N, C-alpha and C positions, 0 to 999 in steps of 0.2 A: 335331150330330155324335155323337149317342147311339150309333148303329151303329158309327161309327169307334172310339169308346172301347171298345165291347163287343168288337170284333174284336181290338183290342190286348190286352185282358184275356184273351180266349180263347186268343190265340197266345203269351202271355208264357212259358209253360213250354217250348214248342218253341224259341222264340227264345233262351232262357237255355241250353238244352241244346246247341243247335247252336253258339252263340257260344262256350260253354265248351269244346266238343269241338274246333272248328277253332282257337280261340285257344290251347288247350293244345298242339296239334300245331305251330302256328306258333311258339310260344315254345320248344318243344323243338328245332325246326330252327335257330332263331337261336342257341340255347344250345350247339348242337353245333359251330358254326363255329370257335370258338377251339381246340377239340380237334382238328378236322379240317383246320385251315388249312394246316399243313405238308404233310400227305398230299395235299390237294387241289392244292396248287401243283405237286407232282411228277406228279400224275395228269392234269393238264390236257392235256398233249400226247397221252397215251394215249386220253383221251376224244375228242379232236379227230379221231382216226383210226379211229373205230368206225363210220363211215359213216352209214347211215340212222337207226340208234338215236340217235346223237349229235345228228344234225340235228333229230330229232323234238322233242327237249327244248331245242334252241338251244345246246347245249354246244360246238358247232363255232364259234360266234361270240362266246362269252363266256369270260372267264378266271374259272373257278370258284374259283381260289385267292384272289381278292379278295372282300371281303364282299358288295358289290353284285352281283357276278356269281353268287355262291353264292345270294344272296337271290332273284335273278330266276329261277334255275332251280329251287331246292328250295322256297322259301317261297311263291313265287307259284303254283306247282302246287298246294300245299296250300290256299292261299287261294282259288284259282280253282275247283278241283273241289268243295271243301266249300261255298263260297258258291253255286256253280251248283246243287248239289243242294237247298240250303235255299230258294233263290229259286224254283226250279221247283216244289218241293212247296208253297210258300206260295201261288204264283199259281194252280196247278192245283186247289187245294182250296177256293179262296175262295168261289166261287159254287156249285159242285156239292155242297158239304157240306150245303146247305139241303135239297136233295132227298134226298140220301143219308141224312141224319139225320131226315127227316120233320119239319123245322121250317119249311119254306117256307110252309105254310098259316098259321102263326103270324106269320111275318115280313111276309107280304104283306097281312095285315089291318091293319097299322099305317099311319098316314097318311104313307107314304113312296112316292114314285114309283119305278119300276124304275130309272130313270136315276140317281136319288139313291142307291139301294142300290148300284148298280155303282160310283158315284163314291166312296162312303165305304169300300167294301170294297177298291177299288183303292188308295185313299189309305192305308189301313191296311197293306196288303201292302207298298207301297213304303216306308212309314215304318219298318216292321220291318227291311227290308233296310238302310236308312240307319243305323238303330240298331246293327245287327250290324256293319256296316262301320266305323262310328266306334269301336266297342268293340275290334274287331280291330286297327285302326290304333293305338289307344292301347296295346294289349298289345304290338304289334310294337315300338313306339318304346321302351316300358319295357324290353323284353327286349334291345333293341340297347344301351341305356344300361347295363344290368346286366352285359352281356358286355364292356363297355369299348370298344365300337366308336363311331366318330363317325357320327352320323346323316346319311346323304346325302339331305337333305330333298327336293330336286327329284325325284330318281329314285324315292324311296319314295312320294311323293304321286302321281306319274304312274302307277306300277304299281298302287297301290290304287285310284286313280280309274278306270283302265281296267277293273279287276275289278268295280267298282261299276256301271259302264255295262253290262258284260256281264251281271251279275246282274239289272239292271233290264230289259234286253231279254228275257232268259229268263222273268222273272216276268210280263211283259206278254203275251208269246206264250202262255204257259201259262194266264194269266188269260182270254185270249180263248178258248182251248180249253175252259176250265172252263164257259163259257156253253153249250157244246154238249153236255157230258156230263150224264148223269143219275145215274150212280153210278161208283164207282172214282175214279181220279185219281192217287194216289201212285205207282203203278207207271209210269204214263205220264210223270209228271214226272221221276222218277229216270231213266227211259230216255232222255228228251230231253236231260237234263243230261249223262249219260254219252256219248250219241251225239255231242253237240256237242263234248265234250272230245276224243273219239277222232278226229273230223274235223279238229280243230285239229292233232293230232299227225301225222296222215297228210299234211296240207297242208304241213308242214315238211320232210317226208322227201325230196321231189323237186320240181323245178321244174314237172314235168308235173301235179302235184297242187295247185299253188298256187291254182288257181281255187276250191278248196274253202274258202279263207278267206272267200269271199263268202257261204258257206252256214252259217257257224258264228260265233257271237259271240266265240269264243276266237281268231278271226282277228286282232282288234285288241288283245287283252290278252296277247299273247305277250311274255314278259319280254325275250327276246333282241331282238325287233324294236323294242321301245320303247327299250331302252338304245342300240342301234346307231343308230336313226333320230332319237333325241332326243325321242320321243313316239309315241303311237299313230298308226297310219295314218289321216289325216283322212277319206279316202274311206270306209274300212271303218267308222270310228266314226260317220260321218253315216248310213251305211246301217243300222247297228245302232240308231241313234236313230229312224230312220224305221220300222224293223221294230217297235220297241217301241210307237210311236204307232199303227201299223196293228193290232197285237194288242189294244191298249186300245180302239180304235175298233170292232173286231170284237165285243168283249165288249158294248159298248153296243147295237149293232145286233141281235146275236143274242139277248141276254137280254131286251131290251124286246119282242121278238116271240115269245119262247119260250112254249110251252104247258107251264106248270109243273104237274107231277103231284103 
């Protein structure tokens, strides 16, 4: 597991920066709730009548005057978007950086098969996502306690778990794309993360666009859907898991046959 450990060491700075940034925004959102609670309770009816904008963020189905309603709208958006960007960047850079940085010739001279390289790089990318999500969950729980709120354990774990699956799917899809690329990558990863988020918003705006939920991992980590239904949509979550497996499998097939320059 030498390559696995090397990938973790190489990515520790990015992991720390993204975790600190998303965690700070998450803690700020949680900390704002006690100050905004009264105003939010009065504004709930106003938000519910704002049409497509309200529907896009699920505010037509949730009471944002309650803590869990506020958390599902505000905090999950921060967690989802920040986590999606990090997962996409981690996945899309994993394989292509060897050619981009001209280190492929050094790596491939080691007694490691290409399949082993893909396995250890994928394991490192997914491990970093797990580490970030566990740190963010801990920060969220600490912030909730510091603001004097009661922790709604089931809902919090469901929301964070759905976001973890979404990030895993994005990372695996981008990992598969990384096997195709010879240079670049970060721009593509950021674009995929932002595009998936926007598709999720559009899918909530009208029933005619609901089919878009099948095209974006944000379809099953929508906070309003999870709280109203009692959990992520099992069909969409299963589709996300299959998409993640397909992305990982594509990386094996493509990288093992790739002409490394």
